[in-house]
N, C-alpha and C positions, 0 to 999 in steps of 0.2 A: 956118524953121529953129528959132524960139522953140517952135513948137508939137511939133516932133520932140524938142526937148530936155525938154519937159514929157510926152511920151508915155509913160505908166506902162507899157505892154506892151514898147515898145521898150527902155525902160531895164532891164526886168527881164531881156529876151533878152540884151542886151549884158552885164549884170552876171553872169549865169549863164555865157555863153560864156567872158568875159574871166576869171572866177573859177576855172572849170574848166581852162583853159589854163594859169594860173599854178600852180595845185594839182598839177596833173599834172606840170607841168615842174620842180616843187620835189622830187618823190618820189625820182627817181634820184639827183640832187645831195644831198640829205640822207642817204640811205641810205649813200652813199659819197664824202664830201668829200674824200678824197684822190685819187680818180679825177676828181672836178670840178676840183680843182686843177690837175690836169694838163691838164684841157681850157683852164681860163683860162691856164695858162702857154704853151700853143700859140699865144696871140695874141700873146705877146711885148711885153706892154706894161706888166705890173707886176712888181715885184720879189718876191722869194720871201715875204717878210713879207706884202706886201699881198695875194699871191695865196692865201695860207693863210687869212687874215682874210677875204677876199671868199667863198673857198670854204665857209667856216663859216658865214657869216652870210646871204649871198644866198639860200640856198634857203629858209630860215626866214622870211625877209621876204617872199619869193614866196608861201610857204604861207599866212602870216597876212593878207596883202593878198587873196590869192584868197579865202579864207574871209570876210574883211571885207566885200568886194565883193559875194559871194552874199548874205550875211546882210543886207547893207544898214546898216552900222554902220561909223563913220569913213569914209565913202564918199570925200570930197573928198581927205581926206589919203591913203587907200590908192589912189585914181586917180592923184593927183600922184606918189605914189613909183613906181607902175607905169609911168607915163609916163616919168618920169625915168630909171628903169632901162632901159626900152626905146631911150630916146634913146642911153644910153650903150652898150648891146648894139648898137645899129645903127652907131654911130660905130666900135666896135671891128670890126665885120664889114667896114664899109668900108675901114678902114685895113688889115685883112689883105688883102682882095681887091687893094687897090692894090699892096701889097707881094709880091702872087703866093703868098700862103700857101695851101696845099692842106690844110685842117684842117676837122675837125668842129666844128660851131658848139658843142656841148656844151649846146643848149638843152634836150632832152628825154631824152637818152641820153648816157651817157658812153662807148659805143662808139665808138671812133676811125674806123671805116667807115661810121658812120650819120651822117646829117644834115650833109653836107658844106656848108660855106658856099658862097654864090654870090648872084648878083643876086635869085633867086627869095627866098632868106631875107631879103634887104634889104627887097623888096616886102612880104613876109608882116609884117615887123617895122612898115613904115610903115602897113599896116591895122591892126594892133594900137595902133600909137600914135594913130591917128584915134580907134579905139573907145575908149580909155583916156581920151583928152581928151574924148571925147563924155561919159563918166561924170562926168569932173570938172565939167563945164558943166551937167549934167542937173539939173533942177530937180524932177524926180519923186522923191517919197518914199513913194508907195504901195507896199505889199509890202516894207517896209524894216523891220528891227529898231529902227534908230534913231527911226522914226515911233511905234513902240509904246512904246518907253523914254520919248520924249518925252511922249506922252500919259499914261503911266502917272506920270511925274513930275508933270505939271500936276494929275491926279487927286489925288496924294499931297498936293501942296501945297494945293490947294482944300480938302481933307479936313482940314487942320490949321489952318485960319485961324479 
């Protein structure tokens, strides 16, 4: 498992996949936070104030974390945030399924007829949780902006001695 966590190419593939998933997921939500608030409200878990706050903030967190993961900067923090969000989203889906709610997940579109929740969405989220957890523990730094910035800082520091 350690060799998989250190594999540069696996890490890059997972970073790009996860990054684009969350960037794509954020677009419709950020474009129409009111509709996204409606999607969140369908789960019947949050009050109006928290729903509005979540609908305003979540798309931007997803977008920034998606960009950060692809760029390879703030990797652990972004992966941890995305994993935490996915755990919360998955718990909300399970809660809605147990309560028999027939609602759209609100994941990629705010169309109420698209992307209905179900056990398939639960399984998809488990896969995404595994991938974001992989990124959190990955030791690969090749092809990351963070590696470039660290090397650049070391060169600047060495040049000023």
